[in-house]
N, C-alpha and C positions, 0 to 999 in steps of 0.2 A: 864301245858299247859293252854292258857287261849286265848279267843278270836275266838276259833275255829268254833262256830257256824255262827258268824258274818261273817268270812272268807267264809263258805261254802253257806250262804244262801242270801249274799250280804246285810244284814240288818245292823243298824248301831249298834255299840257296846255297852253295856249298864254296863259295870264292870268298877270299877277302880281298878287297881293293883298297890301296892306298894311293893318293895323290903324290907324284912326285915333285910338282909344282904347282902354282896358284893355276887354277881352272874354274870352268863353270859346268854344273851338272844340271842336265835336262833330265827330268823325273817324269815318266809315265805311269800313272796308278792302273792297276790290273781293271778297276771299274771302268776307266774310261777307254781302255783298249776293248773291254768287253761290249760297252755301249756302241763302240764304232762298227766293231764286228757284226753286231746283232741288226745294224742298220744299214750296212754296205756289204753287199756280197764280196766286192772286190776286197775289202780289207780281210774278210774270212779267208779267200783264196790266197791271198799273200801271205798270210801267217801260216797255212798249211805248207805252201812252198818253201817259205823260210825255214820253218821248223824240220821238214825233210830234208831240204840241202844241209842245214847244220847238223842234223843227226847223221847223215852219211860222211860228211867231212869228220866228225868226230870218230865214227866207227872206222872209217879208212885211215884215220891217223894212229889210231890206239890199237886195232884188231891184229892179232898174231897173224891170221891170214893175209891180210892185205899189206901186212909189213914185208911179206915175201916178194911182192910186187914191186918193181922198181918205181919210186916216187913218181915218175911221169906216166905210168899205165895206171895207178891206183885210182887218180880223179876220173878217168874214163871208165873203169870198170865199175864205179859206184852209180853211174848212169843206168845201170843194168836192173837195180833193186826197184822195186814197185811197193807201194802201199797197198795191203791187204787188211781190210776190217776184220777183226775178230771179236766174237761175241763170247762172253763167260760160259764156259763149258764145252767151247768147241775143242774136237781134237786137233792138235796140231801136227803131232807126229804119232803114227801107228806103228806098233812093233810087229814086223813080219816074222810070224813063229814058224811058217811052213814054206821050205824052199822047194820049187817043182824040179823034176829031175830035167837035166839038159840032155837034148839028144845031139 
């Protein structure tokens, strides 16, 4: 399987794929996927789960933070991530400029 993240995210594909031997290619057009997702809630849910899992797998495989964990712990730690919908203009991080005195 290749091109799935571009299919779902509508981002340009960034990989080149070359066949090593004779093979058959099964192609799924975006319009067909969107049609099924619009008609079946289960397809939409499966796509969201797939995208979330694939993103976290890529993150834990390439992140400098997760690279510090042993490989066997990184997959378990990725299950702690949650999706948080964000709208344009939402503040994600607010700088703290005043520090309270600690007693």
